[in-house]
C-alpha positions in Angstrom: -24.7 -31.4 8.7 -24.1 -29.0 11.7 -23.7 -24.9 10.6 -22.2 -22.3 12.3 -21.4 -18.6 12.0 -18.2 -17.3 14.6 -14.7 -18.5 14.3 -15.1 -18.9 18.2 -17.2 -22.0 17.6 -16.1 -25.2 18.9 -16.0 -26.5 15.4 -13.3 -29.7 16.6 -15.3 -30.7 19.3 -18.5 -31.1 16.5 -16.5 -32.6 13.8 -15.0 -35.5 16.8 -18.7 -36.3 17.5 -19.3 -36.9 13.5 -20.8 -34.3 12.6 -19.9 -32.3 9.4 -19.4 -28.5 9.9 -19.7 -25.6 7.3 -19.4 -21.9 7.9 -22.8 -20.1 6.7 -22.2 -17.0 4.2 -25.4 -16.2 3.5 -26.0 -15.3 -0.6 -29.8 -14.2 -0.8 -32.1 -12.2 -3.2 -33.8 -11.0 -0.6 -35.0 -11.4 2.8 -38.8 -11.8 2.8 -39.6 -14.7 5.5 -36.7 -12.5 7.8 -38.4 -9.3 7.3 -41.8 -10.7 8.4 -40.2 -12.7 11.7 -37.4 -10.0 12.9 -37.3 -6.6 13.2 -36.3 -4.3 10.3 -33.1 -2.8 11.8 -32.0 -6.5 12.5 -28.1 -6.7 11.1 -28.6 -8.4 7.6 -26.6 -11.1 8.0 -28.8 -12.6 11.0 -31.7 -12.4 8.1 -29.5 -13.9 5.9 -28.7 -17.0 8.0 -32.3 -17.7 9.1 -33.5 -17.2 5.3 -30.3 -20.2 4.8 -32.1 -22.5 7.8 -35.0 -22.1 6.3 -33.7 -24.1 2.9 -33.8 -27.2 5.1 -30.1 -28.5 4.0 -28.8 -28.3 7.9 -29.5 -30.5 10.6 -28.5 -27.7 13.3 -26.6 -24.3 13.5 -24.5 -23.4 16.6 -24.2 -19.4 17.2 -22.3 -17.4 19.7 -23.8 -14.5 21.7 -21.7 -12.2 19.7 -24.4 -9.2 19.2 -28.4 -8.6 19.7 -29.3 -9.8 16.0 -28.1 -13.2 16.8 -29.6 -13.7 19.6 -33.0 -12.4 18.4 -31.9 -14.9 15.6 -31.5 -17.8 17.7 -35.0 -16.6 19.6 -36.4 -17.5 16.3 -34.5 -20.2 15.0 -35.3 -22.1 18.5 -39.0 -21.6 18.3 -39.4 -22.4 14.6 -37.3 -25.5 14.4 -37.8 -27.4 17.7 -36.6 -30.7 16.1 -33.2 -29.4 15.0 -30.1 -28.6 17.1 -30.0 -24.6 17.5 -27.5 -24.2 20.3 -26.1 -20.7 21.3 -22.8 -20.5 23.3 -21.5 -18.3 25.7 -18.2 -17.0 24.8 -15.9 -15.1 27.5 -15.1 -11.2 26.0 -11.6 -11.9 28.1 -8.9 -13.9 27.3 -7.0 -15.9 30.2 -6.3 -19.2 32.4 -9.9 -18.4 34.2 -11.7 -17.6 30.7 -10.7 -20.6 29.3 -11.5 -23.1 31.8 -15.2 -21.5 31.6 -15.2 -21.8 28.0 -14.3 -25.5 28.4 -17.2 -26.1 30.6 -19.3 -24.4 28.3 -18.4 -26.4 25.3 -18.9 -29.3 27.8 -22.7 -28.2 28.2 -22.8 -27.7 24.6 -21.9 -31.6 24.1 -24.4 -32.7 26.7 -26.9 -30.6 24.8 -25.7 -32.7 22.3 -25.8 -35.7 22.9 -28.8 -35.3 24.7 -30.6 -34.1 20.6 -29.0 -37.6 19.1 -29.3 -40.1 21.8 -25.9 -41.0 22.2 -23.3 -40.6 24.8 -19.9 -40.5 23.7 -16.3 -41.1 25.8 -15.0 -37.9 27.0 -11.3 -39.4 26.5 -12.1 -40.2 23.1 -13.7 -37.0 22.2 -11.2 -34.9 23.8 -8.1 -36.9 22.2 -9.8 -36.5 18.6 -10.5 -32.4 19.2 -7.1 -32.5 20.1 -6.2 -34.2 16.7 -8.5 -32.2 15.1 -7.6 -28.5 16.7 -4.0 -29.6 16.2 -3.9 -30.1 12.5 -6.6 -27.2 11.6 -4.1 -24.8 13.4 -1.5 -26.3 11.1 -3.1 -26.4 8.1 -4.0 -22.6 8.5 -0.4 -21.4 9.0 1.2 -23.2 5.9 -2.4 -21.9 4.1 -0.7 -18.0 5.8 3.0 -19.0 4.9 2.5 -19.7 1.5 0.6 -16.9 0.8 3.3 -14.5 1.8 5.8 -16.4 -0.2 3.3 -16.4 -3.1 3.0 -12.2 -3.1 3.3 -10.2 -5.9 4.8 -7.4 -5.9 3.1 -6.1 -9.3 -0.1 -6.7 -7.4 -1.3 -4.3 -5.4 -1.7 -5.6 -2.1 -5.3 -4.7 -0.1 -6.2 -6.3 3.5 -10.1 -6.2 4.0 -11.4 -5.4 7.4 -14.7 -4.8 9.3 -17.5 -7.6 9.3 -18.5 -10.7 6.9 -17.0 -9.2 3.2 -18.9 -11.2 0.5 -17.0 -12.8 -1.7 -18.6 -10.5 -4.2 -16.4 -7.8 -2.9 -13.5 -9.8 -3.1 -13.7 -11.3 -6.7 -14.2 -7.7 -7.2 -10.8 -6.5 -6.4 -8.8 -9.6 -7.5 -10.5 -8.7 -10.5 -8.9 -5.1 -11.0 -5.5 -6.4 -10.2 -5.2 -6.5 -6.3 -4.2 -9.2 -4.0 -6.0 -9.9 -1.1 -3.1 -9.7 1.7 -5.3 -10.8 4.2 -8.8 -10.7 5.4 -9.0 -9.7 9.1 -13.3 -9.7 9.0 -15.1 -11.8 11.7 -15.5 -15.0 9.8 -12.2 -14.0 7.3 -9.4 -15.0 9.4 -8.3 -18.6 9.6 -9.3 -20.8 12.4 -6.5 -21.2 15.3 -4.3 -19.4 13.0 -3.7 -16.5 16.1 -3.3 -19.4 18.4 -0.9 -21.7 16.7 1.7 -21.9 19.2 -0.2 -22.9 21.7 -1.4 -26.2 19.6 2.4 -27.0 18.9 2.8 -28.8 22.2 2.5 -32.8 22.5 -1.3 -34.0 21.4 -1.3 -35.6 24.5 -1.1 -32.2 26.2 -3.9 -30.6 24.3 -6.5 -31.0 26.8 -9.9 -29.8 26.9 -8.5 -26.1 28.6 -5.7 -25.8 26.3 -8.2 -25.9 23.5 -10.6 -23.5 24.8 -7.8 -21.3 25.1 -6.7 -21.9 21.5 -10.1 -20.8 20.2 -10.2 -17.9 22.7 -6.3 -16.7 21.9 -7.4 -16.8 17.7 -7.0 -12.8 16.2 -9.5 -11.4 18.2 -13.0 -9.8 16.8 -14.4 -6.2 18.0 -16.3 -8.5 20.5 -13.6 -9.3 22.7 -12.1 -7.3 25.3 -8.7 -6.6 23.8 -8.5 -6.1 20.8 -4.7 -5.4 20.9 -4.0 -8.5 18.7 -5.5 -7.0 15.8 -3.3 -4.3 15.6 -0.5 -6.4 16.3 -1.3 -8.9 13.2 -1.7 -5.5 11.3 1.9 -4.0 12.4 3.1 -6.9 10.5 1.9 -5.5 7.2 4.0 -2.6 7.8 5.3 -1.3 4.5 3.9 -4.2 2.6 0.3 -3.0 2.9 -1.6 -0.5 -0.6 -4.8 0.0 0.8 -7.7 -1.6 2.9 -11.4 -2.4 2.6 -13.4 -1.4 5.4 -16.9 -3.9 5.1 -19.8 -3.4 7.3 -23.0 -5.1 7.2 -26.3 -3.2 7.5 -27.4 -2.5 10.5 -24.0 -3.7 12.4 -22.6 -0.9 14.1 -19.8 -3.2 16.1 -16.7 -2.2 14.1 -17.9 1.5 14.1 -15.2 2.5 16.4 -12.2 0.4 14.7 -13.5 2.4 11.3 -12.9 5.6 12.6 -9.5 4.8 14.2 -8.3 3.5 10.6 -9.9 6.4 9.1 -7.3 8.5 11.3 -4.4 9.1 8.8 -2.0 9.5 11.7 -3.1 6.1 13.1 -2.3 4.8 9.6 1.0 5.9 9.4 2.3 5.0 12.8 0.6 1.2 12.8 1.6 0.5 9.1 4.2 3.5 7.9 2.0 5.2 5.5 -1.1 6.8 5.5 -2.6 4.2 2.9 -5.9 4.9 1.4 -9.2 3.1 2.8 -12.2 2.2 1.2 -15.6 2.1 3.3 -18.2 -0.6 2.1 -21.4 -1.0 3.3 -23.7 -3.5 1.8 -26.6 -6.3 3.1 -25.2 -8.8 1.6 -28.0 -9.7 -1.2 -27.2 -11.0 -4.3 -28.9 -10.9 -8.1 -29.1 -14.5 -7.9 -29.9 -16.8 -5.5 -28.4 -19.9 -7.1 -25.2 -19.1 -7.6 -23.4 -17.3 -4.7 -20.6 -15.4 -6.8 -22.7 -13.1 -8.8 -22.6 -9.8 -8.0 -24.5 -8.0 -5.0 -27.6 -5.8 -6.6 -26.0 -2.5 -5.9 -23.3 -3.7 -8.0 -23.1 -0.5 -10.4 -22.2 1.4 -7.1 -19.7 -1.0 -5.6 -18.2 -1.3 -8.9 -17.6 2.1 -9.5 -16.3 2.9 -5.6 -13.7 -0.8 -6.2 -12.6 0.3 -9.5 -11.9 4.2 -8.1 -10.3 2.8 -5.2 -7.6 0.8 -7.2 -7.1 3.5 -9.6 -5.4 5.1 -6.4 -3.2 2.3 -5.8 0.3 1.6 -7.2 0.0 -0.4 -10.4 2.5 -2.7 -12.4 0.9 -5.9 -13.2 3.2 -8.3 -15.6 0.0 -8.4 -18.1 -0.4 -4.7 -18.1 3.3 -4.4 -19.4 2.4 -6.6 -22.0 -0.3 -5.0 -23.4 1.1 -2.3 -23.0 3.8 -3.1 -25.9 1.4 -4.4 -28.0 -0.5 -0.9 -27.9 3.1 0.5 -28.3 3.7 -1.5 -31.7 0.1 -0.4 -32.7 0.4 3.1 -31.8 3.1 3.5 -33.8 1.7 1.5 -36.4 -1.1 3.7 -36.6 0.5 7.3 -35.9 2.5 7.3 -39.0 3.3 10.8 -38.2 -0.4 12.5 -37.3 -1.4 14.4 -34.9 -2.1 12.7 -32.1 -5.2 12.9 -30.8 -7.4 11.3 -28.2 -11.2 11.2 -27.4 -13.0 11.2 -23.8 -16.6 9.9 -23.4 -17.9 10.6 -20.3 -21.2 7.6 -20.6 -24.1 9.8 -18.0 -26.9 9.0 -17.0 -28.5 12.5 -18.2 -25.8 13.3 -20.4 -23.1 11.9 -22.4 -20.2 14.5 -23.3 -17.4 13.8 -25.1 -14.1 15.7 -25.6 -11.6 15.8 -28.3 -7.7 16.9 -27.4 -4.4 16.5 -28.6 -0.8 15.9 -27.7 -0.4 19.4 -26.2 -3.7 18.9 -24.2 -5.4 21.6 -26.5 -9.3 21.0 -26.6 -9.8 20.4 -30.2 -13.7 20.5 -29.9 -16.9 19.2 -27.4 -19.9 18.2 -27.3 -22.5 16.9 -24.8 -26.0 15.1 -26.0 -29.3 13.2 -24.3 -28.1 10.3 -23.2 -31.0 7.7 -24.5 -32.4 4.3 -23.5 -28.8 2.6 -24.6 -25.2 4.3 -23.4 -23.7 2.3 -26.2 -25.9 4.3 -28.6 -24.9 7.7 -26.9 -21.7 6.8 -26.9 -21.0 6.5 -30.6 -23.6 9.0 -31.5 -21.6 11.9 -29.4 -18.2 10.2 -31.0 -19.8 10.7 -34.6 -21.4 14.0 -33.6 -17.8 15.4 -32.4 -15.6 14.5 -35.2 -18.1 15.6 -37.8 -17.3 19.2 -36.0 -13.7 18.6 -35.5 -13.7 17.3 -39.5 -12.0 14.5 -38.2 -12.6 10.6 -39.2 -12.9 7.5 -36.9 -9.1 6.8 -38.2 -7.6 10.2 -36.5 -8.4 9.2 -32.9 -5.7 7.0 -31.3 -6.7 6.3 -28.1 -10.4 6.5 -26.5 -11.1 6.5 -22.7 -14.9 5.7 -21.4 -15.6 7.2 -17.9 -19.2 7.8 -16.2 -21.8 5.7 -15.3 -22.1 3.7 -18.6 -18.6 3.7 -19.1 -18.9 0.0 -19.5 -21.2 0.1 -22.9 -18.9 2.2 -24.8 -17.5 -0.8 -26.2 -15.4 1.2 -29.3 -13.3 2.5 -26.0 -9.9 1.4 -25.5 -9.8 2.0 -21.6 -12.2 2.3 -18.8 -11.6 4.5 -16.5 -14.0 5.6 -13.0 -15.7 9.1 -13.3 -13.7 9.5 -10.0 -10.3 9.8 -11.3 -11.6 11.6 -14.3 -13.4 14.4 -12.5 -10.1 14.2 -10.2 -7.9 15.0 -13.3 -10.2 17.1 -15.3 -10.8 19.1 -12.5 -7.0 19.7 -11.8 -6.8 20.9 -15.9 -9.2 23.5 -15.4 -7.8 24.8 -11.9 -4.8 23.5 -10.3 -5.0 24.7 -6.9 -8.5 22.4 -6.6 -8.3 20.0 -3.6 -12.6 19.9 -3.4 -14.6 18.7 -5.9 -18.6 18.6 -5.6 -19.9 16.9 -9.0 -23.4 16.4 -9.3 -24.8 14.8 -12.5 -28.2 13.3 -12.8 -28.4 10.4 -11.1 -25.7 10.9 -8.5 -23.9 13.1 -6.6 -19.7 13.0 -5.4 -17.7 14.9 -3.2 -13.8 14.1 -4.3 -11.1 15.7 -1.6 -7.6 15.3 -3.5 -3.8 15.3 -2.2 -1.5 18.3 -3.2 -0.6 16.1 -6.0 -3.6 16.0 -7.3 -4.6 12.5 -6.5 -7.3 11.3 -4.7 -7.3 10.6 -1.0 -11.0 10.3 -0.7 -14.5 10.5 -2.0 -18.5 9.6 -1.2 -21.3 9.1 -3.3 -24.6 9.8 -2.9 -25.9 6.6 -4.8 -28.6 5.3 -2.2 -31.5 7.6 -4.3 -31.6 10.2 -6.8 -32.0 12.9 -3.7 -30.0 16.2 -4.4 -29.3 15.2 -8.1 -30.1 16.8 -11.5 -33.0 14.4 -11.5 -34.3 15.8 -8.1 -34.2 19.4 -9.3 -35.3 18.6 -13.2 -39.3 16.5 -11.6 -39.3 19.7 -9.0 -39.0 22.3 -11.9 -41.6 20.3 -14.1 -43.9 20.8 -10.7 -43.3 24.4 -10.3 -43.6 25.0 -14.3 -40.9 25.9 -15.0 -37.6 24.7 -17.7 -34.9 23.3 -15.1 -32.5 26.3 -16.5 -34.6 28.7 -15.4 -34.7 27.5 -11.8 -31.3 28.9 -10.9 -32.2 32.1 -12.2 -35.4 32.5 -10.5 -34.3 31.2 -7.2 -31.9 34.1 -7.0 -34.8 36.6 -7.2 -36.2 34.9 -3.9 -37.2 37.3 -1.0 -39.2 34.6 1.5 -37.0 32.0 3.0 -39.0 28.9 3.5 -37.5 25.1 3.7 -38.3 22.2 1.6 -38.0 19.0 4.3 -38.4 16.4 3.0 -34.9 15.2 -0.1 -37.1 12.2 -0.9 -38.3 13.3 -4.8 -42.2 12.1 -4.1 -42.5 13.6 -0.8 -40.5 16.7 -1.9 -42.9 17.1 -4.8 -46.1 17.1 -2.6 -44.4 19.8 -0.6 -44.1 22.2 -3.6 -47.6 21.3 -4.1 -48.8 22.1 -0.8 -46.7 25.2 -0.7 -47.8 26.7 -4.4 -51.6 26.0 -2.9 -50.2 28.4 -0.4 -49.5 31.0 -2.9 -45.9 30.8 -2.4 -43.7 32.5 -4.5 -41.8 30.8 -7.3 -38.6 32.0 -6.6 -39.3 31.4 -2.7 -39.9 27.3 -4.1 -37.0 27.5 -5.7 -34.6 28.7 -3.8 -35.7 26.3 -1.1 -35.2 23.6 -3.5 -31.7 24.9 -4.1 -31.0 25.2 -0.4 -32.3 21.4 0.1 -30.2 20.6 -2.7 -27.1 22.9 -1.1 -27.8 20.8 2.2 -27.4 17.2 1.0 -23.9 18.0 -0.8 -22.6 19.9 2.0 -22.9 16.6 4.0 -21.1 14.4 1.4 -18.3 17.3 1.1 -17.8 17.1 4.7 -17.6 13.6 4.8 -14.5 13.8 2.3 -13.2 17.5 4.1 -13.5 21.2 3.4 -10.3 21.6 2.3 -10.0 24.7 -0.4 -10.0 25.6 -3.5 -13.4 24.1 -4.0 -15.1 23.4 -7.8 -18.4 22.2 -8.7 -18.5 20.6 -12.0 -21.6 18.5 -13.9 -24.9 19.9 -15.0 -26.1 21.2 -11.6 -23.1 23.6 -11.6 -24.8 26.0 -14.1 -27.6 26.2 -11.6 -26.5 29.4 -9.9 -29.1 29.0 -7.3 -27.6 25.6 -6.0 -24.2 27.1 -6.3 -24.7 30.1 -4.1 -26.7 28.0 -2.1 -23.3 25.6 -1.7 -20.9 28.8 -1.4 -23.2 30.0 1.6 -22.8 26.5 2.9 -18.9 26.0 2.9 -18.5 29.5 3.5 -16.0 29.8 0.6 -16.5 30.9 -3.4 -17.0 27.5 -5.6 -14.6 27.3 -8.8 -17.1 26.7 -12.0 -15.5 25.8 -15.0 -17.0 27.2 -18.2 -18.3 24.1 -19.4 -18.9 21.9 -16.2 -20.7 19.2 -18.1 -17.3 18.0 -19.6 -14.8 18.0 -17.2 -14.9 14.0 -16.6 -14.5 13.7 -20.3 -11.4 16.0 -20.5 -10.3 13.6 -17.8 -11.0 10.9 -19.3 -8.7 12.7 -22.2 -5.9 13.2 -20.5 -5.8 9.6 -19.2 -5.7 8.7 -23.0 -2.7 11.2 -23.4 -0.7 9.8 -20.2 -0.8 6.3 -21.7 -0.1 6.9 -25.2 2.6 9.5 -23.9 4.4 6.9 -21.6 4.3 4.4 -24.4 5.9 6.5 -26.9 8.4 7.4 -24.3 9.2 3.3 -23.4 9.8 2.6 -27.5 
């Protein structure tokens, strides 16, 4: 069995030689071998291929010289597996008759190398005929698949295209699980083989000579390695008015697609190409999974990816048939449940540090709110928050008609009727407190995020700092402990600073070492506290810049209570921040508003 990684590989030639071919889709739990044999900054995909080849499943591997990582991979594999057929094809970057002839010669050279490896001699005429036959079959099958997919386009599902590099199946599964239909996969390995060269192979099979076959390979929908990638734009133009969003996936340490992403990110470009500035979600993964024996399992950073993808899909048009059915069932339940009672909804924001609950009536009036510390289990914290807020409001569980959970631990709130991401909930909650807000900075205990809203309040773009606790509440808590002050004292102390000093590291461990050194130098606590606040503000500012600094501005989350951080952020953005009276409950308020919308729409639809 011969493996390959690139759609420009002459798979049909290998099959005509009697080989079974498989495209490698790495799904590894770690890169222990690859890290030892390759540079740490090599592409994660190349590392994954190396790990797969170590399994011994494949007799050989045909690579194409698409990037430095693959070339380095070839050098390692060639040396490590001298008894296997490890071959590198040099694919022309231009597409014309001359380049097709050049590629024919290079493919023939590969055939001679394979014959030497196998100790055989193939009949050139028979090989060409079988290759032509298989190529026509491949092109016809791909075209049929595309036509059937176009016919099966469901108007009730959001249509999303995938672009970039080698998108894992786990991400596709997350999208489809959330009511998305994948309109196309234009990643370097996603597009169907020979789909872009279908017409080239529709002549009589006898006329499909070696040069025509090489041309069909080169005329596929181009990847970003090719000199002329206009074919990608023409492909996208075919989805004008049919596409609701784009997921742009890149592999860690791969920069080949950065230029295209910069273009796709431009709203004017999307509007010109696709008819409207549809939303774009950028995902960057290292392709690792939780279970090496199951490639379909979620990626190791599934929690962050799930939040990003769910927030993205929440911005897309909705209207699934099964959702309509569920709404009908809910309407019937609500009618039985209400019996003339006041409409009250509960919003639970299950965060890593605190669990926040809000009760709201049909007039959008906040009846009560509760903020408690999140314990070891999000589910127990959610239940406790519900019990406490009901006790404060003098209500029972039967008085709650609908519950929406959001936040880091939303999936653990098993009594909720609906789960909505903190991105969408913070957007809606922020507009509740200030209808003019366009840019939101939310700093929680474990992550921080910047959200930009459209004029109508819908999420336009968002970014999350979810790689580590840098610039979050956890960071400030750890630094407050080092300074031997309470977390609630850190901000007021910072406002008394007189000396401008700098904390250079955002890493909690290294920053703590810096703080200890500053203490040893007899620096004042106020000056150190101010430096820490400025450090958090710098991290926050970079997030806000990535989504766009559009006033009015709001800051939410527990860190919004820290006046030192608020002041430092305001100095960075050159504008005031609106701070709600209770910044912790903004997400829970948004959850309530989602609940009311669901309830009221159900009442209206009766």
